[in-house]
N, C-alpha and C positions, 0 to 999 in steps of 0.2 A: 173742717173735721178735726176733732181733738181726741188724742189717744193718751191714756194714762199709763206710764211705764213705772213699774216697781223697781226703783233704782237700787234697792238694797237686797234684792232676791237673787240667789244663785252663787255658785262657787267663785265667780270672778266679779262680783259686785263690789263697789258701784261702777268700776271702769267699763266693763263690758256693756251693761245696759245703756250707760250714758253715751258712749262712743257709737253704739249701734243706733241710738235715737238721733244723734247728730248727723250720721250718715244718711238716715232715712229722710230727715227734714230738708236736707240739702237737695234731694232728688225729687221730692213731691211738693209741688208749689202750694197747694191748699191744705197742707198738713200742719197741725200744731201738736206739740208734744208737751205733756206735763210730767216732769220727773218727780216722782214721789219718794221722799226719803229725807235723811238728815241734810239740812241746808249746807252746813260747813263741809261735810264730806263731798257733796255733789260739786260745790264750787271749787274745792281743791283739785278735782279732776278736770274741771271745765276751765280753770283760770288761764291756761296757756293756749286756749283755742278761741277762734272768733265767736263773738256773741251772736245769737240768733234771736230775733224778735219773736219768732214762733216757737221758742222753747221756753218753758216756764218751770219754776220749782214750787212744789207744794211740800212744805216742811212736815215731816213725820219722824219724830225722834226715836221711835221704837222699831225693833226688827224681830221678826219671827224666825227663829233658827231652824235649820233643816231637821234637827233631831227632836224638836218640841212636839208634844202631843197636840194634834190639830185643834180640837174643840177648846181645850183649856187655853191654848195660846191665843186663839182668836178672841175669846172672851176676856182674857186678862190684858191683852195688848190692843185696845181700841185705837191707839195712836201709832200703830205699826204701819209701815209703808204699804203692806199688802192690804190691810183693812181700809186704810185711807184711800187707796186707789179704787177699791170697790165702792166706797162711798161717793167718790166723784162720779162714777158711772151711774150709781143709783139715783143721784140727784140731778142727772142730766148735764153735768159739767164735763163729762167725757163720754165719747161714743164707744170706747172699748178699753179693755184693760189687758196689759201684758206683764207676765211675771215668770221668773225662773226659780221662784222660791219653793218652799215646802209644799209639795203637791196636795197632801191631805188638808193642810191649812188653807190652801187656795180654794179647794172645793168647798170647805166648810165656810170660809168667808163669803164665797159666792152664794151659798144657800142662805146664810144668816143675813147678809146685807142686800143682795140684789134679788134673791129668791128664784124659785123655779119658774120656768115657762108654763103657762096655763096648759093643762092637759098632759104634762110630762110627770111621771111618777118619780123618777130619779134621774138626774143628769149623768152624763157619761164623759169620761176623759178619753179622748181619742189620740191616736198616734199615726203619723204617716210613715210607712215603711217602703223601702226600695224593693222592686221586684226584678226578676231576671228578664221578663218580657212585659212591656206595657209601661204605663205612666207611674204606677205606684199602687199602694194599698192602704186604705184607711181601716185601722184596727181599733175597735172599741167594744168594751171598756178595757182600759189598761191600768185600773187601780182605784177608781172612785167608789165602786160598789162591788164588794167581794161576794155578796150573797144575794143576787138579784132574783126577781121572779121572771117567769117566761114573758109576761106582758111587757116588762121593762126591756128585755132583750129585743123584742120586736120593735119597740120604740127606738132603740138604738139603731136598728136597721133602717127605719124610716128617716131618722135624722141624718145618719151617715150617708144614705143614698142621695138625699136632697142636697147635702153639703157638697158632695162630689159633683153632682149635676150643676150646681150653681157656681162653685169656685173653680172647678177643674174642667168644666164643660163636657162631662161624661154623659152621653145620652143613654138613658135607661140603665143606670149602674147595676152591675151584678152583685147580689148580696149572698154571702156564704155564712155558714155557721161552723165555728171551730169545734172539732170533735175528734174522737179517737179512731174513727173509721168513716167510710163513705156511706155505709148502709143507713137507711132512715131509722132503724130500730137500735142503732148503736148509741152508747152514751148513758149518762145519768138520767133520772126522771126529768130533771129540769131541761136538759138538752133535747130529750125526745119530745117533750111538750112544746118547746120552742120551735122545733122543726115543724110540727103540725101547724102551729100558728103562723109561721113564716110562709108556709105553702098557701095559706088562705089570705095572706095580707095584701095581695095586690102588688107586692114588690117583685122584682126580677130575681127570684130566689133560685140559686143554682145548687143548693144542697149543702151537704157537709164538706168541710175542707179539713184534711188532716194537716198536722203541724209541718210535716215534711213537704207539703204542697203549698204552704202559706205564701212563699215568695215566688211562685211559678206563674203568677198572673192569671189564675183561674177565676178570680173575683176582684171586684173593685172595693168592696166593703166586706169585712168579716166581723161578726159579732161574737162576743163571748163574755163570761163573767169577769169581773175585775181581777180576781186571783189568777186565773189562767192567762188572761191577757197581759198582766204585768210580767209573769214569768216568760211568756212568749216574746214580749218586747225586749226584756233584758237579755234573754238568750240570744236573740238576733243581734242586738248591739254588741254583745261580747264576742260572738263569732266573727262579726264584721271587723271589729277592732283587732282581734288576734290574728285573723287571716291576713289583713293588710300588713300587720307587723311582721308576720312570718314571711310574707312575700317580699317585703323590703329587705329583710335579712338575707334571703336567698339570692336576691338580685344585686347585692353589694358584697358578695363573698370574695370575688376575684375579678381580674380584668375581663375574662370571658363573659361572666354574668353581668358585669357593668355595661359591657358592649351590647349585650342582648337587651338590657334595660333601656339603653339609649334608643334602640330601634322600636321598642315597645312603648316608648314614653307617652305618646298620645292616647293609646288604648288604656294604659295604666292610670293616667290622669282622669280619663272618663270614668273608669271603674271607681277610683277614689271619690270622685264627686257623687257618683250614684250611691255610694255607701256612707257618705258623710252626712250625719243629721244636721250639721250646720247649714247645709244647702237648703234644707226643708223648713228652716225657721222653727215654727211652733205648730201646735195643733189645738183646736178649740175644745173647751168644755161645753159640749153640746147639751142643751136642755135648760140652761140658765136664762133668766129673763134678759140679761145684758150680755154683750159679747166679751168673752174672756178667753185669752190664749195662754196656754202653758208652754214655756220654752224649757228645753232641757237644762237641768241644773248646772251642767259643766259648760254651758254655751259661752262662746266668745261674742264679740260685737257683731260679727257676720250673721249669726243666727238671730240676734235681736233685730237687726236691720231687715232680714227676711220676714220675721214674724210681724213686724210693723207693716210691711207691705201687704202681707196676707190680710191682716186686720183692716187695713185701709180699703182694700178691694172689697172685702166682705161688707163693710159699712157703705161704701160707695154704691154698691149694687142693691142696697136695701134688702139683703138676703135674710136678715133676722125676721123681718115682718112676714116675708113670704114663707119662711119656715114655720112660723106660728100658724099661718093659714093651712099649710100642708098637714101639720099635726092635727088640727081640728077636723080636716077632711078625712084623715085616716083613723080617727078615734073609733069609728064603727067596726073596724077590723081587729081592734085590740081585745 
């Protein structure tokens, strides 16, 4: 199995994706990695570490910056690491793509190069969030499609539920709809229409989920438009970051608080792991013809290692083909 890693994408590129890839290939025997990016920069990071016969370099001299306009960047930089990684997947030379680069450009490159999965109107960017009770929550869309149709939100529910079932072993995943209230008639016309369609979809639809209930474990998948989803995701990340920072400050104020922190160490470390996106790796762009994982832009090597493992397991279980079949089966409900 071969996975293409965009070595130039993210705040800590190229070191973080390269080191994460090397960690993954050391622990997965039948995994091959293609590092896509500037050859000289990659080898400068790699030079002091053991060579792996299952790690290769695909030279791509251009980089799409985080602030670049997605469509223009993809069109003007065909030799960028992100576009070249997509081309490897499109041509069958890689089974999956992983990148921490410009999110909009990654989705654009996915649409332009590998294309949409048959039957899917618009792909969705998902994110895995920690919850207070339970395994986690898959939220989608979190930024790919800011102005979707109700039929597309239902497709997000189908793809998200099947992903959770296959990858996380959730039996009959619960699907919720992000809204401003629990009542069926609450929300915008789009949300009300989506509610009605989800009720008839055959999914295990549990109704509306308010933002304050998002992390309470009432649903396994929550669907929303990309605008609201992106705000919810970034608010959650910000609260988690600031809360952990405030807690650290409180527990290091004096001897008494440091002593309390010592006795609470195991619980605090478990909480930190639960709230740390590095533990979750990345999340898939569901609905593309090929497998593409988006890693957080600020990710270190640990997150890349986790994302590669997720992509490997996804490929190994042939989940993408079964997802295509599921989408075809559910088209009558859309």
